C-alpha positions as CSV (number, residue, x, y, z in Angstrom):
1,M,-4.5,14.4,2.3
2,H,-4.2,14.0,6.2
3,R,-7.9,14.1,6.5
4,F,-8.5,11.7,3.6
5,V,-6.2,9.2,5.2
6,E,-7.8,9.4,8.6
7,L,-11.2,8.9,7.1
8,S,-10.0,6.0,5.0
9,E,-8.4,4.3,8.1
10,T,-11.7,4.8,10.1
11,L,-13.9,3.4,7.2
12,Y,-11.5,0.4,7.0
13,L,-11.4,-0.3,10.8
14,D,-15.0,0.0,11.2
15,R,-15.8,-2.5,8.2
16,H,-12.9,-4.8,9.3
17,R,-14.2,-5.1,12.9
18,V,-17.8,-5.9,11.4
19,R,-16.5,-8.5,9.0
20,G,-14.3,-9.9,11.6
21,D,-17.4,-10.9,13.7
22,R,-18.9,-12.7,10.7
23,R,-19.4,-16.4,11.5
24,V,-18.5,-19.2,9.1
25,I,-18.7,-22.9,9.2
26,E,-15.3,-24.8,8.9
27,T,-15.6,-28.3,7.9
28,D,-12.8,-30.9,8.2
29,C,-12.5,-32.7,5.0
30,K,-11.3,-35.8,6.5
31,T,-13.9,-36.3,9.4
32,G,-16.7,-34.1,8.1
33,E,-16.7,-32.4,11.5
34,Q,-18.0,-28.9,11.4
35,R,-17.3,-26.0,13.8
36,S,-18.7,-22.4,13.7
37,L,-16.1,-19.7,14.3
38,T,-15.7,-16.0,13.3
39,L,-13.4,-14.6,10.6
40,R,-11.2,-13.1,13.2
41,A,-10.7,-16.5,14.7
42,L,-10.0,-18.0,11.4
43,T,-7.5,-15.5,10.3
44,P,-4.2,-15.2,12.2
45,G,-3.3,-11.6,12.9
46,Y,-6.7,-10.3,11.7
47,D,-6.8,-7.6,14.4
48,Q,-3.4,-6.3,13.3
49,M,-4.5,-5.8,9.6
50,Q,-4.5,-2.2,8.6
51,W,-5.7,-0.2,5.6
52,S,-3.5,-0.8,2.6
53,G,-2.9,2.9,2.0
54,R,-1.2,3.3,5.3
55,R,1.7,1.4,4.1
56,F,2.7,4.1,1.6
57,F,3.1,6.8,4.3
58,D,4.5,4.4,6.8
59,D,7.2,3.3,4.2
60,W,7.9,7.0,3.6
61,T,8.3,8.0,7.1
62,D,10.6,5.1,7.9
63,S,12.7,5.4,4.7
64,S,15.9,7.3,4.4
65,A,13.8,9.9,2.4
66,G,11.3,10.5,5.2
67,R,14.2,10.3,7.9
68,S,16.2,12.9,5.9
69,G,13.3,15.3,6.3
70,E,11.8,14.9,2.8
71,R,8.1,15.9,2.9
72,V,6.0,13.4,1.0
73,C,3.7,16.2,-0.1
74,Q,6.6,18.1,-1.9
75,R,7.5,14.9,-3.9
76,W,4.0,13.4,-4.5
77,T,0.5,14.4,-5.5
78,F,-2.4,12.0,-4.8
79,N,-5.3,11.2,-7.1
80,T,-8.0,10.4,-4.6
81,Q,-11.0,8.5,-5.4
82,D,-14.3,8.2,-3.0
83,S,-17.0,5.8,-4.6
84,V,-19.9,3.9,-3.2
85,D,-20.9,0.5,-4.7
86,Q,-24.3,-0.9,-5.5
87,Q,-24.5,-2.5,-1.8
88,G,-23.8,1.1,-0.4
89,D,-20.2,0.2,0.7
90,R,-18.1,3.2,0.4
91,E,-14.3,2.8,-0.9
92,L,-11.6,5.5,-0.6
93,S,-8.5,5.0,-2.6
94,F,-5.5,6.9,-4.0
95,V,-3.0,6.6,-6.5
96,P,0.3,8.5,-5.8
97,Q,1.9,10.6,-8.6
98,W,5.3,12.3,-8.7
99,A,5.0,15.9,-8.5
100,H,7.7,16.8,-11.0
101,A,7.4,17.3,-14.8
102,R,10.9,15.9,-15.9
103,K,10.9,12.4,-17.5
104,V,12.3,9.6,-15.3
105,A,14.7,7.3,-17.0
106,E,13.7,3.6,-16.9
107,L,16.2,1.2,-15.2
108,K,17.1,-1.3,-17.9
109,N,19.0,-4.4,-18.1
110,T,19.0,-5.1,-14.5
111,R,18.1,-8.7,-14.5
112,N,21.6,-10.2,-14.7
113,L,23.2,-7.7,-12.2
114,D,24.7,-8.9,-9.1
115,V,23.4,-7.1,-5.9
116,Y,26.4,-4.7,-5.8
117,S,25.7,-3.5,-9.4
118,L,22.0,-3.4,-8.8
119,Y,22.7,-1.2,-5.8
120,G,24.9,1.0,-7.9
121,K,22.0,1.5,-10.4
122,F,19.6,2.4,-7.6
123,T,21.9,4.8,-6.2
124,Q,22.4,6.6,-9.5
125,F,18.5,6.7,-9.8
126,D,18.3,8.2,-6.5
127,E,20.8,10.9,-7.4
128,R,19.0,11.8,-10.6
129,I,15.8,12.1,-8.8
130,G,17.5,14.1,-5.9
131,M,16.1,12.1,-3.1
132,P,17.3,9.0,-1.2
133,F,15.3,5.7,-1.6
134,A,13.5,7.1,-4.5
135,W,13.9,3.8,-6.5
136,Y,11.7,2.2,-4.0
137,F,8.7,4.7,-4.2
138,Y,8.9,4.9,-8.0
139,G,8.8,1.1,-8.1
140,C,5.9,1.1,-5.8
141,I,4.0,3.6,-8.0
142,E,4.6,1.5,-11.0
143,T,3.4,-1.7,-9.3
144,S,0.2,0.1,-7.9
145,L,-0.6,1.3,-11.4
146,T,-0.2,-2.1,-12.7
147,V,-2.0,-4.1,-10.2
148,G,-4.4,-1.8,-8.5
149,R,-4.1,1.1,-5.9
150,W,-4.0,1.7,-2.3
151,S,-7.5,1.4,-1.0
152,A,-9.8,1.0,2.0
153,Y,-11.8,-2.1,1.2
């Protein structure tokens, strides 16, 4: 997985650098005045953007799970995908999947809880999983499966 992430980040940064140099025409709607500038100049923080898959691993490292010595590869497996589109652009992505076979109970009826009660539910969830901050990663996985995946685009 380490090599896959390294390759994904290189692919992303190379493509991102090239796209940042792409020139666009910006038109002032009020005056009609036009100017040519790069996407990099048009997008605040463009050069600080990173491959979206990096966030999973950074979040793990910075979380109480990572800081307590939990190894990501002992808790998660990664369904990797490597594809090339019709324009020849290569995309690398992954979907994390938990590495245990037991069923995980869904947190229900949380909408009307105050923050202390919600924290209590999260703490119980973490204890059932056997890992600190588990609720965050399980929530991220559910979100990634619903709206997409971590990818190098």
